[in-house]
Structures are given as C-alpha cells and as structure tokens.
C-alpha positions in Angstrom: 70.2 105.3 65.9 72.1 107.8 68.0 74.7 106.9 70.6 74.1 107.0 74.3 76.7 109.3 75.9 79.1 107.9 78.6 77.4 109.5 81.6 74.0 108.0 80.6 75.4 104.6 79.5 77.0 104.2 82.9 73.6 103.8 84.6 72.6 101.3 81.9 75.7 99.2 82.5 75.3 99.2 86.2 71.7 97.8 86.1 70.8 94.3 87.0 67.7 92.6 88.6 68.9 93.4 92.1 69.7 97.1 91.2 67.1 98.8 89.0 68.6 102.0 87.9 65.5 104.2 87.6 64.4 107.4 89.6 60.9 108.2 90.4 58.5 110.3 92.4 55.2 110.2 94.3 53.0 113.2 93.7 50.1 113.8 96.1 47.0 115.8 95.1 43.8 117.1 96.6 40.9 116.9 94.2 39.2 120.1 93.2 36.2 121.0 95.2 32.9 119.5 94.0 34.5 117.6 90.9 33.1 114.3 89.9 36.3 112.2 90.8 35.7 109.4 88.2 35.1 111.8 85.2 38.2 114.0 86.5 40.5 111.1 86.4 39.3 110.0 83.1 40.2 113.4 81.6 43.7 113.2 83.1 44.2 109.7 81.8 43.0 110.9 78.4 45.6 113.6 78.3 48.4 111.2 79.6 47.5 108.7 76.9 47.4 111.1 74.0 49.5 109.5 71.1 51.8 112.1 70.1 55.6 112.7 69.3 57.6 112.4 72.4 60.8 114.2 73.4 64.0 112.3 73.3 64.5 109.7 74.5 60.9 109.0 75.8 59.9 107.6 72.4 63.1 105.5 72.1 64.5 102.2 73.5 68.0 101.1 74.2 69.8 98.8 71.7 73.2 97.7 71.0 75.6 98.1 68.0 78.4 96.0 66.5 80.4 96.2 69.6 77.7 94.6 71.7 76.9 95.9 75.2 80.0 98.1 75.2 78.3 100.5 72.7 74.7 101.5 73.4 72.3 103.4 71.2 68.8 105.1 71.3 66.5 103.7 68.8 63.0 105.0 67.9 60.2 102.6 68.9 57.9 102.2 66.0 55.6 100.0 68.0 55.0 102.5 70.9 52.4 101.3 73.2 51.0 104.2 75.3 48.7 101.9 77.4 51.7 100.1 78.5 53.4 103.2 79.8 50.4 105.0 81.4 48.6 102.8 83.8 45.6 103.2 86.2 45.6 101.7 89.7 43.2 101.8 92.7 44.3 101.2 96.3 42.5 98.6 98.5 40.5 100.0 101.3 40.9 101.8 103.5 43.3 103.9 101.3 45.8 105.0 103.8 49.2 106.1 103.2 50.3 102.7 104.2 48.6 101.1 101.3 49.9 103.7 99.0 53.5 103.2 100.2 53.0 99.5 99.9 52.2 100.1 96.1 54.9 102.4 95.4 57.5 100.2 97.1 56.4 97.3 94.8 56.3 99.4 91.6 59.7 100.7 92.5 61.2 97.3 92.9 60.6 96.1 89.2 62.9 96.8 86.3 61.9 98.8 83.3 61.4 96.9 80.2 64.5 97.7 77.8 62.6 96.7 74.7 60.5 99.8 75.2 61.0 103.4 76.1 62.4 103.5 79.8 59.4 105.0 81.6 56.1 104.4 83.4 53.4 106.5 84.9 50.8 105.2 87.3 47.7 107.2 88.3 46.6 106.1 91.7 43.0 106.4 93.0 41.3 105.3 96.2 43.1 107.5 98.8 41.5 108.8 101.9 41.0 112.6 102.5 39.8 113.4 99.0 43.3 112.7 97.5 44.8 110.8 94.6 48.4 110.2 93.6 50.7 110.0 90.6 53.8 107.7 90.7 56.3 107.9 87.9 59.6 106.2 87.2 62.1 106.9 84.5 65.5 105.3 83.9 68.4 107.5 85.1 69.9 107.1 81.7 67.1 109.4 80.5 66.9 111.9 83.3 68.5 113.4 86.5 66.9 115.4 89.3 67.1 118.7 87.7 65.7 117.5 84.5 62.9 115.7 86.4 61.9 119.2 88.0 61.8 120.6 84.6 59.4 118.0 83.3 57.3 118.5 86.5 57.1 122.2 85.9 56.1 121.6 82.2 53.3 119.4 83.3 51.7 121.5 86.1 50.5 125.2 86.3 50.3 128.1 88.9 46.7 128.5 88.0 43.8 126.4 88.8 42.1 127.1 85.5 44.9 125.7 83.2 44.0 122.4 81.7 46.9 120.0 80.5 46.2 118.7 77.0 49.5 116.8 76.6 52.0 114.6 78.5 54.9 116.3 80.1 57.0 113.9 78.1 55.6 115.2 74.7 57.6 117.1 72.3 55.0 119.9 72.0 54.8 120.4 75.7 58.5 120.3 75.9 59.0 122.9 73.2 56.3 125.2 74.8 58.1 125.0 78.2 61.5 125.8 76.6 60.0 128.9 74.9 58.7 130.1 78.3 61.9 129.3 80.2 64.6 130.5 77.8 65.0 134.0 76.4 64.3 134.5 72.5 67.2 133.8 70.4 69.1 136.9 69.2 70.8 137.4 65.8 74.3 136.3 65.2 76.8 138.6 66.5 80.0 139.1 64.5 83.1 139.5 66.8 85.2 142.5 66.3 88.8 142.1 65.2 90.3 142.9 68.7 87.9 140.2 70.1 89.3 137.4 67.9 91.6 135.1 69.7 94.8 134.1 68.1 96.5 130.6 68.0 98.7 131.5 71.0 95.8 132.6 73.1 93.9 129.3 72.3 97.0 127.3 73.3 97.5 129.1 76.5 93.9 128.6 77.3 94.2 124.9 76.7 97.2 124.8 78.9 95.5 126.6 81.7 92.4 124.2 81.5 94.9 121.2 81.8 96.6 122.7 84.7 93.4 123.2 86.5 92.2 119.7 85.9 95.5 118.2 87.0 95.6 120.3 90.0 92.1 119.0 91.0 93.3 115.3 90.5 96.4 116.1 92.8 94.1 117.5 95.4 91.8 114.5 95.1 94.5 112.0 95.5 96.1 113.9 98.3 93.0 113.5 100.5 93.9 109.9 100.8 97.1 110.9 102.6 95.5 113.6 104.7 97.1 116.3 102.6 93.9 118.0 101.3 92.5 119.6 104.5 88.7 118.8 105.1 88.2 117.4 101.6 86.5 114.0 101.8 86.8 111.6 98.9 85.3 108.1 98.0 86.6 105.0 99.6 88.8 106.8 102.1 88.1 105.4 105.7 84.3 104.6 104.7 83.1 102.2 107.5 81.3 99.0 106.9 77.6 98.9 108.1 74.4 97.2 107.2 73.9 100.1 104.7 77.0 99.1 102.8 76.1 95.6 101.7 74.9 94.0 98.4 71.2 94.5 97.9 68.3 92.4 96.9 65.6 93.6 94.3 62.9 94.3 96.9 62.5 97.9 98.1 60.8 99.9 101.0 59.6 103.5 100.5 58.8 105.9 103.2 58.1 109.6 103.0 57.6 112.7 105.2 57.4 116.5 104.8 59.2 119.0 107.1 58.4 122.8 107.4 60.9 124.7 105.4 60.9 127.6 107.8 62.2 125.4 110.6 65.3 124.5 108.7 65.8 128.0 107.5 65.7 129.3 111.2 68.6 127.0 111.9 70.4 128.1 108.8 70.2 131.8 110.1 71.0 131.1 113.6 74.1 129.0 112.6 75.3 130.6 109.5 74.7 127.4 107.6 73.4 126.7 104.2 70.1 124.7 103.7 72.2 121.7 102.4 74.4 121.8 105.4 71.5 121.6 107.8 69.8 119.0 105.8 73.1 117.0 105.9 73.2 117.4 109.6 69.7 116.3 110.0 70.5 113.1 108.1 73.7 112.6 110.0 71.8 112.8 113.2 69.1 110.3 112.0 71.8 107.8 110.7 73.8 108.1 113.9 70.5 107.2 115.9 69.6 104.5 113.6 72.9 102.6 113.5 72.9 103.0 117.4 69.4 101.4 117.6 70.9 98.5 115.5 74.0 98.2 117.8 76.4 99.0 114.8 77.3 102.8 115.1 81.0 102.6 113.7 83.9 104.5 115.1 84.6 106.2 111.8 82.3 108.9 110.3 79.9 107.9 107.6 80.6 109.5 104.0 77.7 110.5 101.9 77.7 111.1 98.1 75.9 114.5 97.7 75.1 115.0 94.1 75.5 118.5 92.6 74.1 119.8 89.5 76.6 120.7 86.7 73.7 121.9 84.5 73.9 125.3 82.8 70.8 127.4 83.6 69.9 127.3 79.9 70.4 123.5 79.5 67.0 121.9 79.3 68.0 119.1 76.9 70.7 117.0 78.8 69.6 113.7 80.3 72.2 113.9 82.9 74.5 116.9 84.0 75.4 115.8 87.7 78.5 115.6 89.7 79.0 114.9 93.4 80.7 116.0 96.5 81.7 113.6 99.0 80.3 114.7 102.4 81.9 113.8 105.8 78.7 113.3 108.0 80.7 113.3 111.2 78.6 110.6 112.8 81.4 109.8 115.0 80.9 113.2 116.8 78.3 113.3 119.5 78.0 117.0 119.8 75.7 118.4 117.1 77.4 121.8 116.8 80.7 120.1 116.2 79.0 117.7 113.8 77.5 120.6 111.8 80.8 122.3 111.6 82.6 119.4 110.2 79.9 118.9 107.7 80.2 122.4 106.6 84.0 122.2 106.3 83.7 119.1 104.3 81.1 120.6 101.8 83.2 123.8 101.6 86.2 121.9 100.5 84.3 120.0 97.9 82.6 123.1 96.5 86.1 124.9 96.4 87.4 121.8 94.4 84.6 122.0 91.7 84.8 125.8 91.6 88.6 125.5 90.6 87.5 124.0 87.3 85.3 125.1 84.4 81.9 123.5 83.9 83.5 121.2 81.1 86.4 120.4 83.3 84.2 119.6 86.2 82.0 117.2 83.9 85.1 115.5 82.7 86.5 115.2 86.2 83.4 113.6 87.5 83.2 111.1 84.7 86.8 109.9 85.3 86.5 109.7 89.1 83.3 107.7 88.8 84.8 105.0 86.7 86.1 103.0 89.8 82.6 103.0 91.2 81.2 102.0 87.9 83.9 99.0 87.6 83.4 97.9 91.3 79.6 97.6 90.6 79.9 95.7 87.5 82.4 93.3 89.0 80.2 92.8 92.1 82.8 94.3 94.5 80.8 97.4 95.7 79.3 95.6 98.7 82.9 94.7 99.9 84.5 98.1 99.0 82.0 100.8 99.3 82.9 104.1 98.0 80.2 105.9 100.2 78.1 105.1 103.1 74.9 106.4 101.5 73.5 108.9 99.1 71.8 112.2 100.2 70.4 114.4 97.5 68.8 117.7 97.8 66.8 118.8 94.7 65.6 122.4 94.4 61.9 122.4 93.4 59.3 125.0 92.7 58.4 127.4 95.5 54.9 128.3 94.3 51.7 126.2 94.8 51.2 124.1 91.7 47.9 122.7 90.2 47.3 119.7 87.7 43.9 120.5 86.0 42.7 122.3 89.1 43.9 119.7 91.5 46.4 121.1 94.0 49.9 119.5 94.3 50.3 118.7 98.0 53.7 116.9 98.1 56.6 115.8 95.9 58.2 112.7 97.3 61.3 111.4 95.3 62.0 107.8 95.1 65.7 107.2 93.9 68.3 104.5 93.5 69.9 102.0 95.8 72.6 99.5 94.6 75.3 97.3 95.9 77.3 99.2 98.5 74.5 101.7 99.0 71.5 100.1 100.6 69.6 103.2 101.4 69.0 106.6 99.5 67.7 109.8 101.0 66.4 112.3 98.5 64.3 115.4 99.2 62.8 118.2 97.1 62.0 121.7 98.3 58.5 122.4 97.2 56.6 125.6 98.4 57.1 125.9 102.2 58.1 122.4 102.7 61.0 119.8 102.4 59.6 116.5 101.0 61.8 113.5 102.0 61.6 110.3 100.0 63.6 107.4 101.4 64.3 104.2 99.5 66.0 101.2 101.1 66.8 97.5 100.3 64.0 95.5 102.3 66.5 93.0 103.5 69.4 95.1 104.4 67.8 98.0 106.2 65.2 96.8 108.6 62.8 99.2 110.1 63.8 102.1 107.6 60.6 103.9 108.8 62.4 104.7 112.1 64.6 107.2 110.0 61.5 109.6 109.7 61.5 109.7 113.5 65.1 110.3 113.8 65.1 113.0 111.2 62.7 114.9 113.4 64.7 114.3 116.5 68.0 115.5 114.7 66.0 118.6 113.6 64.8 119.3 117.2 68.4 118.9 118.3 69.6 121.6 115.8 66.8 123.9 116.9 67.9 123.5 120.4 71.5 124.3 119.4 70.3 127.5 117.4 68.2 128.6 120.4 65.0 128.2 118.6 63.6 125.6 121.0 64.1 125.2 124.7 65.9 122.1 125.6 64.0 119.8 128.2 65.3 120.3 131.7 67.1 117.4 133.1 67.0 116.3 136.7 70.3 117.1 138.6 72.5 114.0 139.5 72.3 114.1 143.2 72.1 111.4 145.8 69.4 112.9 147.8 66.0 112.3 146.3 63.5 115.3 146.1 60.0 115.0 147.3 59.0 115.0 143.8 61.0 112.0 143.1 59.3 110.0 145.8 55.8 110.6 144.2 54.3 107.6 142.3 54.4 108.1 138.6 51.0 108.5 137.0 50.2 105.6 134.6 49.8 106.6 131.0 46.2 106.5 129.6 45.3 104.2 126.8 45.5 107.2 124.4 49.1 108.0 125.6 50.0 104.4 125.1 48.8 104.3 121.5 50.8 107.3 120.6 54.0 106.3 122.3 55.6 105.3 119.1 55.5 108.7 117.8 56.6 110.9 120.5 57.4 113.9 118.3 55.2 115.2 115.7 56.9 115.7 112.2 57.1 119.2 110.9 54.6 118.4 108.2 51.8 118.2 110.8 52.4 121.5 112.5 49.9 124.4 111.9 52.2 126.1 109.4 51.5 123.2 107.0 48.3 123.6 104.9 48.4 120.1 103.5 47.8 116.6 104.5 51.1 114.7 104.4 52.2 111.1 104.8 52.4 110.1 108.5 54.8 107.8 110.1 51.9 105.3 110.6 51.5 105.1 106.9 55.1 103.7 106.3 55.1 100.1 105.1 57.5 97.2 104.1 56.9 95.5 101.0 58.5 92.6 99.2 59.0 93.4 95.6 
C-alpha cells in the first residue's frame, strides 16, 4: 500500500452519492473514409482492453488503514477486470447529439466503484454524420485537467497512419510519452565549492520563504476588510442564487464549440488575455441566465478559476492545481466595465501566487481549501458557499489529432458539481476552437441549455465592444411615428418560427469551423 496524499484525499473525502467527485470528457470523432465501422470499432476495443500493467493509480483501488477513513491508501487490484472498465455502448436511433448528451448525462451521474480502480471508458457508436464518440471518467483523486491532457496526448497522434496498440492508461504508453516529452537525463553535476550553500544561507532562505507565505495569508485575510485592492477571496460577499444550493445526484450535460479566432480578436482589441475574455463570456451568460430566472443578485458572482501549479516536467502528479477567485462583475451592466473588473480581479490573484514559490503556493492552496473541505463534509456548503460557480480553462493541443486514423473533432470536458456549486463550466482549447462542456445539477439548474445561447450573446456583445461587429441599429425614442413604423409587420414564415429559439448561430457553426459540432438542439436533460 502507498498513502494517498492530502490534495488527492480531499476529493475522496468530499464524495457522497449526491456529489460524485470524478472528472470526465466526451471526445467526438469522424470515422476514417471508407472504413468498415464495425471492424474499426472492434480494433479500438481490442487495444483498449489489452491486459497490461497500468500506470499508477489506474491499476489500484482505494482502501483505509488503521486510522479508518482518516487515512487512505492506494492498493494494487489483484483481480483487475478490464471488461468492467472498458464498455461498448450504442445510441438509440436517430443517434443525434440529443441522445448522446442524454447518455453522457446518465453516465456522469453515477459513482465510481471504490472497490475497483477509479476509472471507466465508454466507446459509443450509433451517431449520425459518420461519427462515434468516447466518454471517459476518472476520479479527481487520480487526475486533474493538465494530467488528463497528457493522457489524451499519449493516446492520440498527429498522423493518420499511427495505430494505438495500448491504452493511454498503460504503463508502457505512459513511459513512451514521457520519453518523448522530457529531455534525456543528464549525468550528475557536482557543484563547485563556491556554489555550495552554508547553513546560514539555508536558514535565511527558509526565513524568506516563511515571510512570503505569511505575507500571502495577510493579504488573503485583508481582502475580507477591503484592504487588498481588487483581490477577491472565497466566502466574501458571495450572493445566494439557485446555483449555490445543495445538489442531487442527477446531472445535465451540454456542450458547444466556439471559434478561437473570435475570442482572440476580442483579446487583441481590448488588451485582455484569453482567460479574461472567457470569464467575461461566462459572466455575461450567467447574468442573462439569472435574469431569465428572476434572481439576478445585487452583488457580483464569484468564480473559482483553477490554475495549474504543475511544473512543465511534472507528468506524474495526480493533482497540482490551485485556484484564483475571480470577481465576475455580474452586477455591472456595461460589458467594458465588467471586463475591466474581471481583469483587475485576475491580476490581483495572479500577483498573490507569483509572490510565492511553487512549493509555497501549493501549501497555501492546501491550507486555504481546508474550510471548503470541512463545510462540504459537514453539509454546510449549500448554506455558506465559498464561490458562485467554477470556471476552468484547460489548455489543450493546437494540432489536429487522430485516433487510429479517425479525426478528433471535439474535446468536451465534463467536470464536478457539489453542494454550493450546482454548475460547472469547463472548456478546453483544441485546434482552432474552444470546446465548452457544462455540467449542472438537474434539479437546481433548470434549462441549463440556455447557457449555450447566452455564451454566444455575451461573445457578440464583446465583439461589438471591440469594434469587430457592428451593433444593431436601434430606433430613436421619439413621439412622432415614422412612415416605416406604420407599415404592418410581415408575418414570420413557418421556417422562421421553427428557428426562433436559436436566433444566433454559435461560433462552432461558422464557415471557419471544419467540423460538425454539438448544436443547441442536441442538449438534453436526464435524470441520473
């Protein structure tokens, strides 16, 4: 047995039936041209079900020691059953995205079996448009977003000719990927005499470290009293909405892609980062959604924005993630002022993390996350939410990827919701697109599919702000009616009426996009 570290154990301790603590992803593929689909899928299943040594902890299950549930360990599974973990599903006809999202919503609602290694993979056939899908879920104790991207890169290839003979979770595939990503090990370098640090230097360095950490805690605490500028912190003036309630075990999953160049254009025009603009999109969407539910609060929503603390050469850690509290400025109607407030909030959070070393930042995050862990374990998170929601931006590969010749068309993340956070917005940048995956509690967040439309409207609003799109002309407010105003309005055609629900086309359906993406009409609500 080997102990589960504190960061990973937190996700295991927070889990209960209503709050599964696994992360997942839906990957959408086009079949290779002219391939026998049944034979092709069988070859993929054979590779996925290869019985081999798996990298840690994917061949291990969670167990307890003498201290009971307070001390958790990874134990090798001597009765590993690959057919339990790798499953083959087929959608009912007509195989639309609606049916696909229904299936993913159901699969994402169920707990992983703790008597087995904490992961599942589902190969899904029966989609329209010559497509198939792969849904996978892994317990958050075993992986974070950055680690999941490494596993995806180890599984797929930039070439249509490459054939995968191993699972991405296998030890062999993992070691091969590490050898390609990391530089070759160099010989041991003996330090010179003048480079050796004496005891006083070591003590001084330790004192400086302690000073930096304590300074961060003082700044963190000062934010509650308005003494830390634009720095936003958990629990401080977080409003109560339907998003911040206790959740049930059922989930809804919706997805959409947006053209990366649209977001990048706004970034260049407004001198903002991609993350700033994405947060502004989400802020605009949430502001519209809460207004549609007649519950937009006077105080601004706050979002947990996870940030990677992983070193570029670290491919082994299950979790190396911290967070910044982002003020979404949903109390501000003007989109430019909202964007600037979000920028200031993110800049303050980044400055706080930059003031510490990586080791200090990791320790700081572990300590500041303890109250959130305790409030969840005690069942108080729904009454005292630390954040309004979670918005996570995971950098993904920028090249076109293939799996045994099948082109990867979309990477849609499916993350975690739990008490106090009934909706999670996660996106992955892949190729020339941003792939959004939204997961929500079915009971707490009705009509979550509207968020997709509201994201598009918020992006259009930012494009108008940046001068990239002409704002629609509005009629002047005058008492006299123009001759045009007296003309009878033309009745919409039957086709126009049918399309009324989607007045704006998401970016994924523009000419720049070369792939077939999930459409709003494919969103679904499913009781898990």
